[in-house]
N, C-alpha and C positions, 0 to 999 in steps of 0.2 A: 778826147783824153780816151785813152782805153788802158784796160792793166796787163802788164806785159805778162803777169802771170800768177795766176791765184790759184793752189791747186789745194786738194783735201785728199789725207792721208788717214789711215790707222793706223793703230799702234794696239798690239796685244789685244784687242775687242772688237765683236763684231758691231758695227754701226754704219746704216747707211744716210748719208747727207740727202734728204729732199732740196728741191728748188735751188740745185748748185746756180746753174747759170743767173738766174733774178738774183742768187746773192753774191754772185760775182759785182750786177751792176748796182745793186745797194751799195755792196761795199766802194766801189769807183763815185758814188754820188759823193758818200762819206769824205773820201778821201778829198773830193773836187771841192766839197764843201769847207774844207779845212786847208784850202790854199796850197796841198800839197801834191805831188806828183806820184801818180803810181808806180810801184817797183815792184818786186817779185814778193810775194807771199804763200806761205806754206802754214796752212792750218793741220793741224796732227790733233786728232779727237785720241782718246787714251783712257785708260784706266786710273783709280788714283793710285794702284802699286807705281807704275810707272813714273807717273806725276812726281811722285811723292822721292824717288829715286833722283830724278833729276830737282828738284829744290831741294835735295840736299845736297848732290854733287857739283850745281851751279851757284847756288845761291846760300848754301850752307845754312838752310832754313829746314828743321827735323819737324815740319807741320804738313798736313793735308792743305790743298788748296784746288780751285778750281781753273788756272789759268797760270799759265807763264809766259811771258814772252820776252822773245829777243830780239832787241834791234840788229839789222844787218843792213841799213842805209847806208848807201856811203857817200851821204852830203844829206843837207837839213832838210832841202827842199823834198827829198823822198820819202817814201813809204816801203821798206822792206823789211821782210822777218820772219820768224818763225813763232807761232800761235801756237803751244799745245794747250789743249781742253780737256780734264779729266769728265768723262759722261755722269761716272758715277758721283761725282760734285754734284754737277749738273742738274743730275735726277734729286740729288737729295735737297737742293736747295730749292726747285721748281714746288718739292713736297712742302718746306720749310716755310716759303712765301708764298703758297697755295697759289701757284700761276701755272700755266703749261709748260709742258718741258719744251717745245720750241722757241716758245718766248723767253726762257730762262736761256737757252742754248745763244738765242740772238743776241741779248745782251750780255753775255758774256762774249761773245767774236766782236761785237763791236766795241765791247770795252777793251781787247786787246789793239785793235786799231787805233782806239783813242791813246794808249800809252805809246803806241807808235809815233804817234801825232805831236807827243809831246805832254800830254795830261797826265798827272799823278795823283795819287789817291793814299797818301800816307798821313794828312791832317784832317782836320773834321772839314776845314773848307777846300781843301783837294778833294774830297769826298764828295762834297755838294755839288761842287762843280762837274765831277766826273760824272755824278748820277744825272744833272741838267744836260748835258751832253749825251747820255747813253738816251735820255727818254727824249730828247730831239732827233737821235738818229732813228731810234725804233719808230717813230711818227711818221718817217718817210715809207717804212714798210708795207703798209696795207696798198699803196700806190704801187708800187714797185710788182709787189708779189701777185694783187691784182686778184 
């Protein structure tokens, strides 16, 4: 199984993602573990301002957020979508939770993939399940990143 396409973009910020190919491999492993097929994925790293505009325009939420995920899958077995991540929010949350920036970024990235796999985080129970899944996915990283 291979990813048809996983691309990384930036909007209105200067940001360079490290270890792109290893992160692609990790995402591929996570998708496989969820018994899904990889489709086209676009990660867009942006500012709070950019993501806030999307949040208001598409979700009618007038709040800051670290991630917005748009599911573009053509069938239930495939994971395809656009994942917008605010680097400003990730930096703030890394400080708030006293974790390294890249650890928080990886958590947010896989959070988006898990949303596309069908997980939600609206209720306490859903949040608990999501956090457990995130932790499990993050535990795969040391072996992949080597």
